[in-house]
N, C-alpha and C positions, 0 to 999 in steps of 0.2 A: 169832950166828944165832939166831933165835927159831923154834921149832918150832910148827907149827900143827896143830890137831886135824884130822886127815883122816877119811875115811869109816870106817876101822876103829875109831877111838876113838868115833865116833857109835854104831857097832853095839855096842860094849861097854856103853855107857850104856843102850842099849835093852834089852839082855840083862839087865842089872842091874835095870832097872825091871820088866821081866816077871817075874824071879824075885821081886822084892819084892812085886808084886802077887799072885803065886801063894801066897807065904808068908802074906800077909795074908788072902787068901781061905780058905786052910786053917784059920787061927786063927779067923776069923769063923764057919766051918763048926763048929769045935769049940765056939764059944760057943753056936751055934744048937742043938747037941746037949746043952747044959746044963753044959758045962765052964765053971766059974767062977773057977778059979785063973789069972788072966791072967798072972802071972809064970811059971807052968809052961808055958802055951801059948807065950809068947814065948821061953822058954828052949829050946824045941825047935829054934830057929834062932838059935844063938849069934852068928853073923856078922851077922844082921839085928836082933837083940834090941833094940838101942837105938832103932832106927827104928820098929820094930813096936809096942813096948810102948805109947808114947803114943797110937797109933792105936787100940789095943785099950781103952784107957781111954775114949776118945771114943766108941767103938762101944758100950761098956757104958752110958755115960750116955745115949746116944741109945736104946739098947734099953729102959732103965727108962722113958723117956718115951713110947715107941712106943705104948703101950696108948691114950693119949689122942688121939694123932694119928698113925696108922701110916704114912702116906705121906711126910709132911714130913721126919722124922728120917732116913729112908732116903735121900731125895734130898739132904739136908744132908750126911750122911756120904759119899755119892758125890762130891759137889762138893769137900768137903774132901780126900777121898783123892786126887781128881785134881790138886788145888792142891799138895799135899804131894809127889806124884810128879813134878809139874812142877819144883817147887823143888829136888827131889833131882837131877833131870837137869841143872838149870842149875848145880849146885854143881861 
Protein backbone atom coordinates (compact mmCIF):
# COMPACT_ATOMS: atom_id res chain seq x y z
CA UNK A 1 0.00 0.00 0.00
CA UNK A 2 1.39 3.37 -1.02
CA UNK A 3 0.89 6.34 1.27
CA UNK A 4 -0.05 9.60 -0.34
CA UNK A 5 0.75 13.08 0.89
CA UNK A 6 -2.31 14.40 2.60
CA UNK A 7 -3.15 17.93 3.70
CA UNK A 8 -1.11 17.61 6.88
CA UNK A 9 2.08 16.90 4.93
CA UNK A 10 1.40 19.95 2.76
CA UNK A 11 1.00 22.13 5.84
CA UNK A 12 4.34 20.93 7.22
CA UNK A 13 6.10 21.89 4.01
CA UNK A 14 4.51 25.33 4.16
CA UNK A 15 5.56 25.80 7.78
CA UNK A 16 9.10 24.74 6.89
CA UNK A 17 9.16 27.18 3.98
CA UNK A 18 7.88 29.97 6.18
CA UNK A 19 10.52 29.22 8.81
CA UNK A 20 13.24 29.20 6.14
CA UNK A 21 12.02 32.53 4.75
CA UNK A 22 12.03 34.07 8.23
CA UNK A 23 15.55 32.81 8.91
CA UNK A 24 16.73 34.19 5.59
CA UNK A 25 15.08 37.53 6.33
CA UNK A 26 16.77 37.69 9.74
CA UNK A 27 20.17 36.96 8.18
CA UNK A 28 19.63 39.56 5.45
CA UNK A 29 18.69 42.10 8.10
CA UNK A 30 21.94 41.27 9.88
CA UNK A 31 23.84 41.84 6.65
CA UNK A 32 22.11 45.20 6.19
CA UNK A 33 23.22 46.16 9.70
CA UNK A 34 26.81 45.52 8.63
CA UNK A 35 27.36 41.96 9.81
CA UNK A 36 29.86 40.51 7.36
CA UNK A 37 30.61 37.05 8.80
CA UNK A 38 28.22 34.97 6.74
CA UNK A 39 29.22 31.74 8.49
CA UNK A 40 28.33 33.28 11.85
CA UNK A 41 24.98 34.49 10.53
CA UNK A 42 24.09 31.08 9.09
CA UNK A 43 25.35 29.28 12.19
CA UNK A 44 22.70 30.99 14.30
CA UNK A 45 20.33 28.50 12.70
CA UNK A 46 22.10 25.12 12.71
CA UNK A 47 19.11 23.22 11.30
CA UNK A 48 18.89 25.53 8.29
CA UNK A 49 22.58 26.42 7.93
CA UNK A 50 23.22 24.30 4.82
CA UNK A 51 20.27 25.85 2.99
CA UNK A 52 20.82 29.43 4.15
CA UNK A 53 24.59 29.75 3.67
CA UNK A 54 24.56 29.63 -0.17
CA UNK A 55 21.74 32.18 -0.23
CA UNK A 56 23.82 34.52 1.93
CA UNK A 57 26.70 34.20 -0.54
CA UNK A 58 24.38 35.23 -3.35
CA UNK A 59 22.98 38.11 -1.32
CA UNK A 60 26.51 39.27 -0.55
CA UNK A 61 27.50 39.21 -4.21
CA UNK A 62 24.36 41.07 -5.19
CA UNK A 63 24.97 43.61 -2.45
CA UNK A 64 28.43 44.32 -3.82
CA UNK A 65 26.93 45.04 -7.23
CA UNK A 66 23.91 46.99 -5.99
CA UNK A 67 25.71 50.33 -5.99
CA UNK A 68 25.82 50.27 -9.80
CA UNK A 69 22.23 49.10 -10.35
CA UNK A 70 20.28 49.10 -7.09
CA UNK A 71 16.91 47.78 -8.29
CA UNK A 72 18.05 44.89 -10.50
CA UNK A 73 20.02 42.85 -7.92
CA UNK A 74 17.17 43.05 -5.43
CA UNK A 75 14.70 41.75 -7.99
CA UNK A 76 17.16 39.08 -9.10
CA UNK A 77 17.65 37.95 -5.51
CA UNK A 78 13.91 37.87 -4.85
CA UNK A 79 13.40 35.79 -7.99
CA UNK A 80 16.19 33.41 -7.00
CA UNK A 81 14.87 33.13 -3.44
CA UNK A 82 11.42 32.21 -4.75
CA UNK A 83 12.89 29.62 -7.11
CA UNK A 84 14.95 28.02 -4.32
CA UNK A 85 12.00 27.96 -1.95
CA UNK A 86 9.91 26.33 -4.67
CA UNK A 87 12.59 23.69 -5.25
CA UNK A 88 12.78 23.09 -1.50
CA UNK A 89 9.04 22.50 -1.29
CA UNK A 90 9.14 20.12 -4.24
CA UNK A 91 11.82 17.99 -2.59
